[in-house]
C-alpha positions as a Markdown table, in Angstrom:
| # | Residue | x | y | z |
|---|---|---|---|---|
| 1 | Met | -4.3 | 11.4 | -2.2 |
| 2 | Met | -1.9 | 10.4 | 0.5 |
| 3 | Arg | -4.2 | 12.1 | 3.0 |
| 4 | Glu | -6.9 | 9.7 | 1.8 |
| 5 | Ala | -4.6 | 6.7 | 2.5 |
| 6 | Leu | -3.9 | 8.2 | 5.9 |
| 7 | Lys | -7.6 | 8.1 | 6.7 |
| 8 | Glu | -7.6 | 4.4 | 5.9 |
| 9 | Ala | -4.5 | 3.9 | 8.1 |
| 10 | Arg | -6.3 | 5.5 | 11.0 |
| 11 | Lys | -9.4 | 3.2 | 10.4 |
| 12 | Ala | -7.0 | 0.3 | 10.6 |
| 13 | Ala | -5.5 | 1.6 | 13.9 |
| 14 | Ala | -9.1 | 2.1 | 15.3 |
| 15 | Ala | -9.8 | -1.6 | 14.5 |
| 16 | Asp | -6.6 | -2.7 | 16.2 |
| 17 | Glu | -5.0 | -3.5 | 12.8 |
| 18 | Val | -1.5 | -2.5 | 11.8 |
| 19 | Pro | -2.2 | 1.1 | 10.5 |
| 20 | Val | -1.5 | 0.8 | 6.8 |
| 21 | Gly | -3.9 | 2.6 | 4.4 |
| 22 | Ala | -4.0 | 2.6 | 0.6 |
| 23 | Val | -6.0 | 4.2 | -2.2 |
| 24 | Ile | -5.8 | 3.5 | -6.0 |
| 25 | Val | -6.5 | 6.3 | -8.4 |
| 26 | His | -7.5 | 6.0 | -12.1 |
| 27 | Gly | -7.4 | 9.4 | -13.7 |
| 28 | Arg | -8.5 | 11.7 | -10.9 |
| 29 | Gln | -10.9 | 9.2 | -9.4 |
| 30 | Val | -10.3 | 7.1 | -6.3 |
| 31 | Ile | -11.5 | 3.7 | -7.4 |
| 32 | Ala | -10.3 | 1.7 | -4.4 |
| 33 | Arg | -9.6 | 2.4 | -0.7 |
| 34 | Ala | -8.5 | -0.1 | 1.9 |
| 35 | His | -6.6 | -0.7 | 5.1 |
| 36 | Asp | -5.0 | -3.7 | 6.6 |
| 37 | Gln | -7.5 | -6.4 | 7.7 |
| 38 | Val | -5.2 | -9.2 | 8.7 |
| 39 | Glu | -6.6 | -9.6 | 12.2 |
| 40 | Leu | -10.3 | -9.2 | 11.2 |
| 41 | Leu | -10.1 | -11.7 | 8.3 |
| 42 | Lys | -7.5 | -14.0 | 10.0 |
| 43 | Asp | -5.7 | -13.8 | 6.6 |
| 44 | Pro | -2.0 | -12.9 | 6.3 |
| 45 | Thr | -2.6 | -11.7 | 2.8 |
| 46 | Ala | -5.2 | -9.1 | 3.8 |
| 47 | His | -2.8 | -6.1 | 3.4 |
| 48 | Ala | -4.2 | -2.8 | 2.4 |
| 49 | Glu | -2.5 | -3.0 | -1.0 |
| 50 | Met | -3.9 | -6.5 | -1.8 |
| 51 | Ile | -7.4 | -5.5 | -0.9 |
| 52 | Ala | -7.1 | -2.3 | -2.9 |
| 53 | Ile | -5.8 | -4.2 | -6.0 |
| 54 | Thr | -8.9 | -6.5 | -5.8 |
| 55 | Gln | -11.3 | -3.5 | -5.5 |
| 56 | Ala | -9.6 | -1.6 | -8.4 |
| 57 | Ser | -9.6 | -4.7 | -10.6 |
| 58 | Asn | -13.3 | -5.3 | -9.9 |
| 59 | Phe | -14.1 | -1.6 | -10.5 |
| 60 | Leu | -12.3 | -1.6 | -13.9 |
| 61 | Gly | -13.4 | -5.1 | -14.8 |
| 62 | Ser | -9.7 | -5.9 | -15.6 |
| 63 | Lys | -6.8 | -7.6 | -14.1 |
| 64 | Trp | -4.5 | -4.9 | -15.4 |
| 65 | Leu | -4.1 | -1.6 | -13.6 |
| 66 | Gln | -1.6 | 0.0 | -16.0 |
| 67 | Asp | -3.3 | 3.4 | -15.9 |
| 68 | Cys | -3.6 | 3.4 | -12.1 |
| 69 | Val | -1.6 | 4.9 | -9.3 |
| 70 | Leu | -1.3 | 3.6 | -5.7 |
| 71 | Tyr | -0.9 | 5.8 | -2.7 |
| 72 | Val | 0.1 | 3.8 | 0.4 |
| 73 | Thr | 1.2 | 5.0 | 3.8 |
| 74 | Ile | 4.0 | 2.5 | 4.3 |
| 75 | Glu | 6.5 | 1.0 | 1.8 |
| 76 | Pro | 4.9 | -2.2 | 0.4 |
| 77 | Cys | 6.2 | -5.6 | 1.5 |
| 78 | Ser | 7.5 | -8.3 | -1.0 |
| 79 | Met | 4.0 | -9.9 | -1.3 |
| 80 | Cys | 2.3 | -6.6 | -2.1 |
| 81 | Ala | 5.1 | -5.3 | -4.3 |
| 82 | Gly | 5.0 | -8.5 | -6.3 |
| 83 | Ala | 1.2 | -8.2 | -6.7 |
| 84 | Leu | 1.6 | -4.6 | -7.8 |
| 85 | Val | 4.0 | -5.6 | -10.5 |
| 86 | Leu | 1.7 | -8.5 | -11.6 |
| 87 | Ser | -1.2 | -6.1 | -11.8 |
| 88 | Arg | 0.9 | -3.8 | -14.1 |
| 89 | Leu | 0.3 | -0.8 | -11.9 |
| 90 | Lys | 1.7 | 2.4 | -13.4 |
| 91 | Lys | 3.1 | 4.1 | -10.2 |
| 92 | Ile | 3.5 | 3.7 | -6.4 |
| 93 | Phe | 3.6 | 6.6 | -4.1 |
| 94 | Phe | 4.4 | 5.6 | -0.5 |
| 95 | Gly | 4.9 | 7.5 | 2.7 |
| 96 | Ala | 7.3 | 6.0 | 5.2 |
| 97 | Arg | 10.0 | 3.4 | 4.5 |
| 98 | Ala | 9.8 | 0.0 | 6.1 |
| 99 | Pro | 13.4 | -0.8 | 6.8 |
| 100 | Lys | 12.8 | -4.4 | 7.8 |
| 101 | Thr | 10.2 | -5.5 | 5.3 |
| 102 | Gly | 10.1 | -2.9 | 2.5 |
| 103 | Ala | 10.3 | -4.2 | -1.0 |
| 104 | Cys | 10.4 | -0.9 | -2.9 |
| 105 | Gly | 13.9 | -0.1 | -2.2 |
| 106 | Ser | 14.6 | -0.7 | 1.5 |
| 107 | Val | 15.2 | -4.5 | 1.7 |
| 108 | Leu | 14.4 | -5.4 | -1.9 |
| 109 | Asp | 13.4 | -3.5 | -5.0 |
| 110 | Ile | 10.8 | -5.6 | -6.7 |
| 111 | Pro | 9.0 | -2.8 | -8.7 |
| 112 | Gly | 12.4 | -1.8 | -10.2 |
| 113 | Asn | 13.7 | -5.2 | -11.0 |
| 114 | Thr | 14.4 | -5.3 | -14.7 |
| 115 | Lys | 14.3 | -9.1 | -14.8 |
| 116 | Leu | 10.5 | -9.0 | -14.2 |
| 117 | Asn | 8.0 | -8.5 | -17.0 |
| 118 | His | 6.9 | -5.1 | -15.7 |
| 119 | Glu | 8.5 | -2.3 | -13.8 |
| 120 | Val | 6.5 | 0.1 | -11.6 |
| 121 | Glu | 7.7 | 3.6 | -11.0 |
| 122 | Val | 8.1 | 4.4 | -7.3 |
| 123 | Asp | 8.1 | 7.7 | -5.5 |
| 124 | Asp | 8.7 | 7.6 | -1.7 |
| 125 | Gly | 8.6 | 10.0 | 1.2 |
| 126 | Val | 5.1 | 11.5 | 0.5 |
| 127 | Leu | 4.0 | 12.8 | 3.9 |
| 128 | Ala | 6.6 | 10.4 | 5.3 |
| 129 | Asp | 6.7 | 12.0 | 8.8 |
| 130 | Glu | 2.9 | 11.9 | 9.2 |
| 131 | Cys | 2.7 | 8.3 | 7.9 |
| 132 | Ala | 5.5 | 7.2 | 10.2 |
| 133 | Ala | 3.8 | 8.9 | 13.2 |
| 134 | Val | 0.6 | 6.9 | 12.7 |
| 135 | Met | 2.6 | 3.7 | 12.8 |
| 136 | Lys | 4.8 | 4.7 | 15.8 |
| 137 | Glu | 1.7 | 5.8 | 17.8 |
| 138 | Phe | 0.0 | 2.5 | 17.1 |
| 139 | Phe | 2.9 | 0.4 | 18.3 |
| 140 | Arg | 3.6 | 2.8 | 21.3 |
| 141 | Lys | 0.0 | 2.0 | 22.5 |
| 142 | Lys | 0.5 | -1.7 | 21.8 |
| 143 | Arg | 3.6 | -1.8 | 24.1 |
| 144 | Lys | 1.7 | -0.2 | 27.0 |
């Protein structure tokens, strides 16, 4: 499923968006797929995870995603991690760490915070090198 998220990340890069891609799976079915659309929508909340949460909630007709799993190419930020906790997501798989903004263990650990009303299981490093390479290539081209 991370390869599906990578496809979304590449769509973002092609649209000159930060290349983050996400898919949400319910059972064995992909019910949401998204990539960052911050520039297109002129919306700082239009991260891949946020868009995928909305799609998955609409698909299921529920605000709760407790039987769902997220695959995302880069470690979620604090906004996205908070939304994933609030949606009661079951598990997050992410590719590369985000050492400056990551909120699933790098800078903060929002999904694992026992003071919140829900904890989300996190597994990191899934296709990490490939996920990081997409991001590095995007910013290398931006700097030229």
